[in-house]
Wavefront OBJ file of the C-alpha trace (Angstrom):
o trace
v 141.469 100.160 55.874
v 140.346 96.821 57.184
v 139.577 93.749 55.100
v 136.225 92.416 56.260
v 135.981 89.509 53.848
v 137.756 88.350 50.708
v 136.770 85.452 48.540
v 135.908 84.756 44.959
v 135.059 87.887 43.009
v 134.064 89.945 46.059
v 136.174 91.801 48.588
v 134.533 93.715 51.428
v 136.589 96.568 52.876
v 136.017 98.961 55.739
v 137.430 102.375 54.842
v 137.720 105.553 56.828
v 136.364 108.776 55.352
v 139.911 110.027 54.687
v 140.820 106.807 52.865
v 137.668 106.977 50.760
v 138.465 110.604 49.950
v 141.839 109.534 48.543
v 140.125 106.998 46.271
v 137.547 109.626 45.293
v 140.245 112.129 44.359
v 142.276 109.608 42.359
v 139.246 108.292 40.480
v 138.006 111.805 39.822
v 141.398 112.688 38.364
v 141.477 109.766 35.948
v 137.818 110.203 34.969
v 137.759 113.977 34.606
v 141.233 115.472 34.838
v 143.738 113.427 32.882
v 142.910 112.640 29.264
v 143.821 108.989 28.837
v 141.990 108.835 25.521
v 141.609 105.424 23.963
v 144.023 103.931 26.535
v 141.608 104.444 29.467
v 140.346 100.883 29.651
v 143.816 99.388 29.168
v 145.403 101.572 31.845
v 142.563 101.586 34.395
v 141.084 98.137 33.810
v 137.566 99.466 33.400
v 135.642 101.416 30.815
v 135.043 105.104 31.550
v 131.294 104.704 32.132
v 131.844 102.028 34.795
v 134.556 104.103 36.455
v 132.210 107.103 36.559
v 129.463 104.972 38.145
v 131.939 103.895 40.827
v 132.972 107.518 41.328
v 129.299 108.510 41.711
v 128.826 105.804 44.355
v 131.896 107.001 46.257
v 130.685 110.612 46.112
v 127.280 109.504 47.422
v 128.942 107.650 50.298
v 131.054 110.680 51.174
v 127.966 112.899 51.064
v 126.325 110.868 53.841
v 126.216 112.772 57.121
v 128.653 111.614 59.773
v 127.176 110.566 63.118
v 127.858 112.921 66.008
l 1 2 3 4 5 6 7 8 9 10 11 12 13 14 15 16 17 18 19 20 21 22 23 24 25 26 27 28 29 30 31 32 33 34 35 36 37 38 39 40 41 42 43 44 45 46 47 48 49 50 51 52 53 54 55 56 57 58 59 60 61 62 63 64 65 66 67 68
């Protein structure tokens, strides 16, 4: 992981496919595997719908073909 830019409310990171896969797996687990119930937002810092949108974006990024 490399920090490209950090300032204010935005942080731009450069992640390798393996690093993004780790985030994908962890987010998938908390969104779909572990029942956090009403504590989801408190524990994760986001509501479930927003976390699932982020997960969808990560999945879409991982689904992009890799250059040869």
